[in-house]
C-alpha positions in Angstrom: 11.4 -16.6 -18.8 10.5 -15.7 -15.2 7.9 -13.6 -13.6 7.2 -11.9 -10.2 4.3 -10.1 -8.7 5.0 -6.7 -7.0 2.7 -4.3 -5.2 3.2 -0.6 -6.0 4.0 1.4 -2.8 4.5 4.8 -4.3 1.8 7.3 -3.3 1.0 8.4 -6.9 1.5 5.0 -8.5 3.4 4.5 -11.7 2.6 7.8 -13.4 4.7 10.3 -15.4 7.9 10.8 -13.4 8.0 7.5 -11.6 7.2 5.7 -14.9 10.1 7.5 -16.6 12.5 6.3 -13.9 11.1 2.8 -14.1 11.5 2.7 -17.9 15.1 4.0 -17.6 15.9 1.3 -15.2 14.2 -1.4 -17.4 16.2 -0.2 -20.4 19.4 -0.8 -18.4 18.8 -4.6 -18.8 19.3 -6.7 -21.9 16.3 -8.9 -21.2 12.9 -8.4 -22.7 10.7 -7.1 -19.9 6.9 -6.8 -19.8 4.4 -5.5 -17.3 1.1 -7.4 -16.9 -2.0 -6.1 -15.1 -5.7 -6.8 -15.5 -5.2 -9.1 -18.4 -3.1 -6.5 -20.3 0.6 -6.9 -21.1 2.9 -4.1 -22.3 6.6 -3.6 -22.9 8.2 -2.3 -19.7 10.6 -0.3 -21.8 7.8 1.7 -23.4 6.7 4.9 -21.7 3.3 5.0 -23.5 2.7 1.4 -22.8 3.4 1.7 -19.1 1.4 4.9 -18.7 -1.5 3.3 -20.5 -1.8 0.7 -17.7 -3.0 3.3 -15.2 -1.0 1.7 -12.4 -2.0 3.2 -9.0 -0.8 2.8 -5.4 -1.4 -0.7 -3.9 -2.1 -2.3 -7.3 -0.3 -5.6 -7.8 1.4 -6.1 -11.2 3.3 -8.9 -12.7 6.8 -8.3 -14.1 8.0 -10.8 -16.8 11.5 -11.0 -18.0 13.2 -13.2 -20.6 16.9 -13.0 -21.4 20.4 -13.3 -20.1 20.0 -11.0 -17.1 16.3 -11.8 -16.3 16.9 -12.5 -12.6 18.9 -9.3 -12.1 16.3 -7.4 -14.0 13.4 -8.6 -11.9 15.4 -8.2 -8.7 16.2 -4.6 -9.5 12.8 -3.6 -10.9 10.9 -5.2 -8.0 13.1 -3.4 -5.5 12.5 -0.2 -7.3 8.7 -0.6 -7.5 8.4 -1.7 -3.8 10.1 1.5 -2.7 8.0 4.5 -1.5 10.8 6.8 -2.6 10.2 6.8 -6.4 7.9 9.9 -6.5 
């Protein structure tokens, strides 16, 4: 199990459309992946879970992955979330 902090750069945060793209990307990995923020932890492959976090621009979240492709998963998801182009 590994984890990494990432700061959201997207102007609208991780809402609706960007969250959908994030979840699609998370589902491409075999590992279990979670998003943790403000002492809450949700499944990164769940749209309702991710949307319920209310993740806005400049918030720092922790991504946690556990599985055979955990390093690749966090590399890909952190790169995605650090981009300003996911709106």
